[in-house]
C-alpha positions in Angstrom: 99.9 41.4 92.6 97.4 43.1 90.3 95.3 44.2 93.3 98.3 45.6 95.0 99.3 47.7 92.0 95.7 48.9 91.6 95.6 50.1 95.2 98.9 51.9 94.8 97.6 53.6 91.7 94.5 54.6 93.5 96.6 56.0 96.4 98.8 57.9 94.0 95.8 59.3 92.2 94.1 60.3 95.4 97.3 62.0 96.7 97.7 63.8 93.3 94.1 65.0 93.4 94.5 66.2 97.0 97.7 68.0 96.1 96.1 69.7 93.2 93.1 70.9 95.3 95.5 72.2 97.9 97.6 74.2 95.4 94.5 75.6 93.7 93.1 76.5 97.1 96.3 78.3 98.0 96.2 80.3 94.8 92.5 81.3 95.3 93.3 82.4 98.9 96.4 84.3 97.8 94.8 86.2 95.0 92.2 87.6 97.4 94.8 89.2 99.5 95.3 93.0 99.5 98.5 95.0 100.1 97.0 96.0 103.5 99.8 94.9 105.8 101.8 98.0 106.9 105.4 97.9 107.9 105.9 99.7 111.2 109.4 100.9 110.0 108.8 102.2 106.5 105.0 102.6 106.5 104.7 100.9 103.1 101.9 98.6 102.3 102.7 94.9 101.7 101.1 91.6 101.0 101.1 89.0 103.8 104.0 87.0 102.4 106.3 90.0 102.5 105.9 90.9 106.2 106.5 89.2 109.6 105.0 90.1 112.9 107.2 92.7 114.7 108.3 91.2 118.0 111.1 93.2 119.6 112.5 90.2 121.4 113.5 88.8 118.0 115.9 91.7 117.6 117.7 91.4 121.0 121.1 91.9 119.3 120.1 95.2 117.7 121.0 98.5 119.3 118.4 100.2 121.3 118.4 103.4 119.3 117.9 101.5 116.1 115.0 99.6 117.7 113.4 102.8 118.9 113.6 104.4 115.4 112.5 101.3 113.5 109.4 100.4 115.6 106.9 103.2 115.4 104.0 101.2 117.0 102.0 101.5 113.7 99.3 98.8 113.6 97.7 97.2 110.6 94.0 96.5 110.0 94.1 93.5 112.3 95.5 95.4 115.3 99.0 93.8 115.0 102.3 95.4 114.3 104.3 94.1 111.3 107.7 94.7 109.7 108.6 94.0 106.1 111.3 91.4 105.5 113.5 94.0 103.9 113.5 96.3 106.9 113.8 93.4 109.3 117.0 92.1 107.8 118.5 95.6 107.8 117.5 96.2 111.5 119.0 92.9 112.5 122.3 94.1 111.0 122.2 97.1 113.4 121.4 99.6 110.6 118.5 101.9 110.2 116.7 101.0 106.9 117.0 103.7 104.2 113.2 103.4 103.8 112.6 104.0 107.5 110.1 106.8 108.3 112.5 108.1 110.9 115.1 108.5 108.3 113.6 111.7 107.0 110.6 110.2 105.2 107.9 111.5 107.6 104.7 112.9 106.1 102.8 115.8 107.5 99.0 115.5 107.7 97.0 117.4 105.1 95.0 120.3 106.7 91.3 120.6 106.0 91.8 123.6 103.8 93.8 121.5 101.3 92.0 118.1 101.6 89.1 118.4 99.2 90.6 120.5 96.4 90.1 119.4 92.8 93.0 118.8 90.5 92.9 122.3 88.9 92.5 124.0 92.3 95.6 122.2 93.5 97.5 123.3 90.4 96.4 126.9 90.8 97.9 126.9 94.3 101.2 125.6 93.0 104.2 127.8 92.3 105.4 125.3 89.7 103.2 123.9 87.0 104.3 120.7 85.3 103.1 120.7 81.7 103.0 117.3 79.9 101.1 115.6 77.1 98.3 113.5 78.7 96.7 110.8 76.6 93.3 109.2 77.1 93.9 105.5 76.6 91.1 103.4 74.9 88.8 101.0 76.6 88.6 102.3 80.2 89.8 105.9 80.1 93.1 105.2 81.8 95.7 107.9 81.4 99.0 107.9 79.5 102.0 110.2 79.5 104.0 111.0 76.4 107.0 113.3 75.7 108.8 115.7 78.0 107.7 117.2 81.2 108.1 121.0 81.4 108.6 122.7 84.7 107.2 126.2 84.5 107.5 128.7 87.4 104.4 130.7 88.3 103.8 133.9 90.1 100.8 133.3 92.4 99.9 136.9 92.5 98.8 136.6 88.9 96.4 133.8 89.8 94.9 135.5 92.9 94.4 138.7 91.1 93.1 137.0 87.9 90.4 134.7 89.2 87.0 136.3 89.5 85.6 136.1 93.0 82.1 134.8 93.9 80.2 136.3 96.8 79.4 132.9 98.5 81.6 130.1 99.6 79.9 127.6 97.3 80.2 129.8 94.2 82.0 128.0 91.3 83.3 129.0 87.9 84.6 126.9 85.0 88.3 127.5 84.2 90.7 126.4 81.5 94.4 126.1 82.3 96.4 126.9 79.2 100.1 127.2 78.3 99.2 130.4 76.4 96.0 132.3 76.2 96.1 132.3 72.4 95.9 128.5 72.3 92.5 127.0 71.6 93.4 123.8 73.5 93.8 123.5 77.2 95.8 121.5 79.7 93.0 121.1 82.3 89.4 122.2 82.2 87.4 122.0 85.4 85.0 124.0 87.6 86.7 125.5 90.6 85.8 127.4 93.8 87.9 130.6 94.0 87.1 130.9 97.7 88.5 127.4 98.3 91.7 128.5 96.5 91.9 131.6 98.6 91.4 129.7 101.8 94.1 127.1 100.8 96.5 129.9 99.8 95.9 131.7 103.1 96.7 128.5 105.0 99.9 127.9 103.0 101.0 131.5 103.5 100.8 131.0 107.3 102.4 127.5 107.5 104.5 126.8 104.3 107.9 128.4 104.2 107.8 128.8 100.4 104.6 130.9 100.5 105.5 133.5 103.1 106.1 136.2 100.4 102.9 135.5 98.4 100.7 138.6 98.3 96.9 138.2 98.6 94.5 141.0 97.9 92.3 140.9 101.0 90.3 144.1 100.2 88.6 142.9 97.0 85.3 141.9 98.7 85.0 145.1 100.6 85.8 147.2 97.5 83.1 145.2 95.5 80.5 145.9 98.2 81.3 149.6 98.3 81.1 150.0 94.5 78.0 147.9 93.8 76.2 147.2 97.1 72.8 146.4 95.4 74.4 144.2 92.8 76.4 142.4 95.4 73.4 141.6 97.6 71.5 140.3 94.5 74.5 138.1 93.7 74.5 136.7 97.2 70.7 135.9 97.0 71.1 134.2 93.5 74.1 132.1 94.6 72.4 131.1 97.9 69.4 129.8 95.9 71.7 127.7 93.8 74.1 126.5 96.5 72.7 123.0 96.4 73.6 122.7 92.7 77.1 123.9 93.2 78.4 121.5 95.9 80.2 119.3 93.5 83.2 119.7 91.2 82.7 118.9 87.6 85.5 117.4 85.6 85.8 118.2 82.0 87.9 116.5 79.3 91.5 117.5 80.1 93.4 115.6 77.5 93.5 118.2 74.7 96.8 119.3 73.4 97.3 123.0 73.1 97.2 122.8 69.3 93.8 121.1 69.2 90.4 122.8 68.8 88.0 122.2 71.6 84.7 121.8 69.8 83.2 119.6 72.4 84.1 122.0 75.2 82.7 124.9 73.3 79.4 123.0 72.8 79.2 122.3 76.5 79.8 126.0 77.2 77.0 126.9 74.7 74.6 124.5 76.4 75.4 125.8 79.8 75.0 129.4 78.6 71.6 128.7 77.1 70.3 127.1 80.3 71.6 130.0 82.3 69.9 132.5 80.0 66.6 130.6 80.2 66.8 130.5 84.0 67.5 134.3 84.2 64.6 135.0 81.8 62.2 133.1 84.0 63.4 134.9 87.0 63.0 138.3 85.3 59.4 137.7 84.5 58.5 137.6 88.2 60.3 140.8 89.1 59.7 144.5 88.8 61.6 146.9 86.5 64.2 147.8 89.2 65.0 144.1 89.7 65.3 143.6 86.0 68.0 146.2 85.9 69.9 144.4 88.7 69.5 141.1 86.9 70.9 142.6 83.7 73.9 143.8 85.7 74.3 140.3 87.1 74.4 138.7 83.7 76.9 141.2 82.3 79.0 141.6 85.5 82.5 143.0 84.8 85.0 141.2 87.0 88.2 142.9 87.9 90.3 140.2 86.2 92.8 139.5 83.5 91.0 136.4 82.3 89.4 136.1 78.9 86.3 134.2 78.1 86.7 131.2 75.8 84.5 133.0 73.3 83.6 136.7 73.5 80.4 136.1 71.5 79.0 134.0 74.4 76.9 135.5 77.2 76.2 134.5 80.7 78.6 132.3 82.7 81.4 131.0 80.5 84.7 129.2 80.9 87.6 131.5 81.8 91.0 130.8 80.4 94.1 131.4 82.5 97.8 131.0 81.7 99.8 131.8 84.8 103.0 130.4 83.3 102.8 132.3 80.1 106.1 134.2 79.2 107.9 132.4 82.1 111.1 130.7 81.4 111.0 126.9 82.2 113.5 125.6 84.8 115.5 122.4 84.5 113.9 119.8 86.7 117.0 118.8 88.7 118.4 122.3 89.0 115.2 123.5 90.6 115.7 121.9 94.0 112.3 123.0 95.4 110.3 121.8 92.4 108.7 118.9 94.2 107.5 121.1 97.1 106.3 123.9 94.9 104.6 121.8 92.3 102.7 119.6 94.9 101.7 121.9 97.9 98.8 119.6 98.8 101.2 116.6 99.2 103.8 118.7 101.1 101.6 121.2 103.0 104.5 122.4 105.1 107.1 122.3 102.3 109.0 119.5 104.1 109.8 115.9 103.3 110.8 116.2 99.7 113.7 114.2 98.2 115.9 117.3 98.2 115.2 117.9 101.9 116.1 114.2 102.7 119.3 114.4 100.8 120.5 117.5 102.6 119.1 117.2 106.1 120.3 113.9 107.5 122.7 112.6 104.9 120.5 109.7 103.8 122.6 109.4 100.7 121.9 105.8 100.0 118.3 106.6 99.3 118.3 107.0 95.5 115.6 108.9 93.6 114.0 105.7 92.3 113.8 104.2 95.8 112.4 107.4 97.2 109.5 107.4 94.6 108.9 103.7 95.3 108.5 104.6 99.0 106.1 107.4 98.3 103.9 105.6 95.8 103.6 102.5 98.0 103.1 104.4 101.2 100.0 103.7 103.4 99.1 107.4 102.8 97.7 107.3 99.2 98.1 111.0 98.5 100.9 110.2 96.0 99.5 107.0 94.4 96.2 108.8 93.7 97.8 111.9 92.2 98.2 111.3 88.5 100.5 114.3 88.0 102.8 113.1 90.8 103.0 109.6 89.2 104.0 111.1 85.8 106.5 113.4 87.6 108.0 110.4 89.4 108.3 108.4 86.1 109.8 111.3 84.2 112.3 112.2 87.0 113.4 108.6 87.4 114.0 108.0 83.8 115.7 111.4 83.3 118.0 110.6 86.2 118.9 107.3 84.7 119.6 108.8 81.3 121.7 111.6 82.8 123.8 109.1 84.8 124.3 106.9 81.8 125.4 109.8 79.6 127.8 110.9 82.3 129.4 107.5 82.5 129.6 107.2 78.7 131.3 110.6 78.4 133.9 109.6 80.9 134.6 106.4 79.1 134.9 108.2 75.7 137.8 110.3 77.1 140.1 107.2 76.8 139.2 106.5 73.2 140.6 108.2 70.1 137.4 108.7 68.2 137.3 111.6 65.8 134.5 113.3 63.9 135.9 111.9 60.6 135.6 108.3 62.0 132.0 108.9 62.8 131.3 110.1 59.3 132.9 107.0 57.8 130.0 104.5 57.1 132.3 101.6 57.8 133.5 102.8 61.1 130.0 103.8 62.2 128.7 100.4 61.3 131.4 98.8 63.5 130.4 101.0 66.4 126.7 100.1 66.0 127.6 96.3 65.8 129.5 96.6 69.1 126.6 98.5 70.7 128.8 101.4 71.5 126.3 103.8 70.0 123.5 103.1 72.5 124.7 100.5 75.0 124.9 103.2 77.7 121.1 103.3 77.9 120.9 99.6 78.8 119.7 100.4 82.3 116.8 102.6 81.1 113.7 100.5 80.9 112.0 100.6 77.5 115.1 101.8 75.6 116.3 99.8 72.5 119.5 98.7 74.3 117.4 97.6 77.3 115.3 95.3 75.1 118.3 94.2 73.1 119.9 93.0 76.4 116.8 91.1 77.2 116.8 89.6 73.8 120.3 88.4 74.2 119.4 86.8 77.5 116.6 84.9 75.9 118.8 83.8 73.0 121.4 82.6 75.5 118.7 80.4 77.1 117.6 79.1 73.7 121.2 78.3 72.8 121.8 76.4 76.1 118.5 74.7 76.6 117.0 74.6 73.2 113.7 76.0 72.0 111.2 76.7 74.7 108.3 74.4 75.1 105.4 76.7 75.9 104.6 80.3 75.3 102.1 81.9 77.7 100.4 85.3 77.5 98.7 86.3 80.7 96.6 89.4 80.5 95.2 91.6 83.3 91.5 91.2 83.5 91.3 94.0 86.0 87.6 94.7 85.2 86.7 91.1 86.0 88.7 90.8 89.2 86.8 92.1 92.3 89.9 92.0 94.4 91.4 95.0 92.6 88.4 97.2 93.2 88.1 95.9 96.7 91.7 96.7 97.4 91.4 100.3 96.2 88.1 100.7 98.1 89.7 99.4 101.3 92.3 102.1 101.2 89.5 104.6 101.3 87.8 102.9 104.2 85.1 101.2 102.2 84.2 97.5 102.3 82.8 96.2 99.0 81.5 92.6 98.5 82.1 90.5 95.4 78.4 90.8 94.5 78.6 94.6 94.6 81.6 94.6 92.3 79.8 92.2 90.0 76.8 94.5 89.8 78.9 97.5 89.0 78.8 98.9 85.4 82.0 98.9 83.4 82.2 102.7 83.8 82.1 102.4 87.6 84.8 99.7 87.6 87.1 101.8 85.4 86.5 104.8 87.6 87.8 102.8 90.6 90.8 101.6 88.6 91.7 105.2 87.7 91.7 106.3 91.3 94.8 104.3 92.1 96.7 102.8 89.2 99.6 101.8 91.5 97.4 99.5 93.5 95.9 98.0 90.3 99.4 97.2 88.9 100.5 95.7 92.2 97.5 93.5 92.4 98.3 92.1 88.9 102.0 91.5 89.9 100.9 89.7 93.1 98.4 87.6 91.3 101.0 86.6 88.6 103.6 85.6 91.2 101.0 83.7 93.2 99.9 81.8 90.0 103.4 80.8 89.2 104.3 79.7 92.8 101.1 77.8 93.5 100.2 76.5 90.1 102.8 76.6 87.3 105.9 75.8 89.4 104.1 73.6 91.9 104.2 69.8 92.1 100.9 69.5 90.4 102.8 70.4 87.1 99.9 71.5 84.9 102.3 72.1 82.0 104.9 69.7 83.0 108.0 70.1 85.2 109.2 73.6 84.4 113.0 73.8 84.5 113.4 77.4 83.4 111.3 80.4 82.3 111.7 83.9 80.8 109.2 86.6 81.5 108.5 90.0 80.0 105.8 92.2 81.5 104.5 95.1 79.4 101.6 97.5 79.4 98.9 97.2 76.8 97.4 100.0 74.8 94.6 100.3 77.3 97.1 100.9 80.1 96.8 97.5 81.9 99.8 95.1 82.3 100.2 91.7 80.8 103.0 89.2 80.7 104.7 87.1 78.0 106.4 84.0 79.3 108.5 81.4 77.7 108.6 78.0 79.5 111.1 75.2 79.2 109.7 71.8 80.3 111.7 68.7 81.3 111.8 65.9 78.8 109.6 67.8 76.3 109.9 66.4 72.7 111.7 68.5 70.1 109.7 69.4 67.1 112.7 68.8 64.7 113.6 65.4 66.1 110.6 63.7 67.7 107.9 61.9 65.7 104.6 63.7 65.3 102.8 61.1 67.3 104.9 61.8 70.4 104.5 65.5 70.0 100.7 65.2 69.6 100.6 63.0 72.7 102.5 65.5 74.7 100.3 68.4 73.6 97.1 66.5 74.3 98.3 65.7 77.8 98.3 69.3 78.8 96.2 71.3 76.4 92.6 71.0 75.2 90.4 73.2 73.1 87.1 71.8 74.4 84.7 73.4 76.9 84.5 71.8 80.4 81.3 70.3 81.5 78.6 73.0 82.2 78.5 71.9 85.8 82.2 72.5 86.2 83.1 75.8 87.9 85.7 76.3 85.1 83.0 76.3 82.5 82.0 79.9 83.0 85.6 81.2 83.1 86.6 79.3 79.9 83.4 80.3 78.1 83.7 84.0 79.0 87.4 84.6 79.0 89.0 82.1 76.6 86.7 82.6 73.6 88.1 84.9 70.9 85.9 88.0 70.3 86.5 90.1 67.3 87.8 93.7 67.9 89.3 96.5 66.0 92.8 95.1 66.8 92.1 91.9 64.9 90.5 93.6 61.9 93.1 96.4 61.2 93.6 96.0 57.5 90.6 94.0 56.3 87.2 92.7 57.4 88.6 89.3 58.2 90.3 88.4 61.5 94.1 88.5 61.2 94.2 85.7 63.7 92.1 83.5 61.4 89.2 83.0 63.8 87.0 81.1 63.8 89.3 78.2 63.0 88.0 75.0 61.4 87.1 72.3 64.0 89.1 69.1 64.3 88.6 65.9 66.2 92.4 65.5 66.8 95.5 67.6 67.1 97.3 68.4 63.9 100.9 69.5 63.4 101.0 71.8 60.5 104.4 71.9 58.9 105.8 75.0 57.2 106.1 75.1 53.5 109.7 74.3 52.5 111.6 77.4 51.3 113.5 77.6 48.1 117.2 78.3 48.1 116.6 81.9 46.9 114.4 82.6 49.8 116.9 81.2 52.3 119.7 83.3 50.9 117.4 86.4 51.0 116.7 85.8 54.7 120.4 85.4 55.5 121.3 88.6 53.8 118.6 90.6 55.7 119.6 89.4 59.1 120.8 91.9 61.7 124.6 91.9 62.3 125.6 89.6 65.1 127.1 91.1 68.3 130.9 90.8 68.5 
């Protein structure tokens, strides 16, 4: 009998070990997947679990015209045609999916003249400039957006007549884009190629319906040759010698608010000017007196422009400031129907395919603004996901639309209520309105609003009331700089294959640069990894934390811009702290949690040693030199349950009186 029980226990242990290995293997395989499977219907990128192979015979009950519009013969990287599960279910119901490319969501190819433009060059081609406060987030240089987005119309003739021309195609100049010329701060500071802007503008004038009336001065170059022929020829020779140094576009710090002083930018200008002066002096020493006069003219050339140097005391090549939207009246975002096409001409080169066009062309009314932006940002064409301005525009427009709709509903509801100004001035009446959430409940659908998080809080409290206190509390952070899959996924979208070893050998700056190229993909990789971890590990039969019966999750973004998740877990038959003896609780904790390092030969040793050790930072030493999390903690050979110090009656009454009013 004893031998039989022992064999059964061995079989059970062997099966359990095999099951654990299988679940861990599934998670490791899943986390290495990319969103590289393309739906033939909507052309959005998906992970493998979200698509099925597109076989037309499986849709034999669907109308022929729906099939022809839904199947575009778009192949994924493996040469197969896939369709996402969302589009598949809609097609089987004899309907064309709202996300379908043939439902007005086609994208025109970007011409060569608009492909390699820098951020500032693209903005200077726009007839709408979107001003917003851009923040440089710590530890990685990711970008943040704060405040309102202002839609300013621009007359392109000001830009084309203002920018100084250069006599060669590779000539570049540093330019600062400002809201007003009198401001010391800038919105964007980059070096640009005026000729590239003119070529792009000429193409838009020929092909984009919104640019047909733009005027371009085509006689400037000839007039410059006629007025200063000798000077022009010298400029051409000088620029041709330096063409190899001017083939790249330099990005400057573009996060200054318009009220800030740009000391660092001015210092860079001074250093550049000094180098240019030294170069010119060396060249003058090897020329005759006539050439010296020409070089002097080159250094002090007077451009036919309205631009002002950043500092009139500087000499040589300096940064030019331009404010094409100055004195223009901003336009409301939703009243300006062509804003999207005019603000992003490089994304919509022909001026077609915007949300406004889709709403008015084929009556795709079910496609909401939020769904439209989801389609654009997850499209196989990454022109939107890699455009930081477009991402912030999509965020602002979506939230503003939600707020406007919520206000509209709240106003209609208020018509049936007899609320006077006197009642709102009455403190007692106002308190009653706040308790019933009538003051801000209408913003409940707006993510991040107080009422949104209050609703989430009530859901969590309802779970606590029905199931008791949760057993475990998990915080899972995004270690995007340690995950090679994130960098590899972004690189694959650009046609590059990068190995794990190459990512490991990258510096932190290179990894952060890759993450900044496509923050949408980085966030999607985290979400996919989190879902896979829950499915294959936490909620699997291996039960690493016990049998989870319920969980509550909140995903938020850290100060550095990367996401992380807070999760409350309820485990079946978990002991209650207030009722169970300490020995039972300690035994339960020791079954699932340990604070010891694995064996050095264990593959987990490196992960635990690198990622689970606490390292002091500014965050944990905010107010003193000691860690506010009390690390390092004193070692202990056993688990200890530290009970809270009993409170006096006065303290209990004080806490009761300070509680928030309960919801009625």
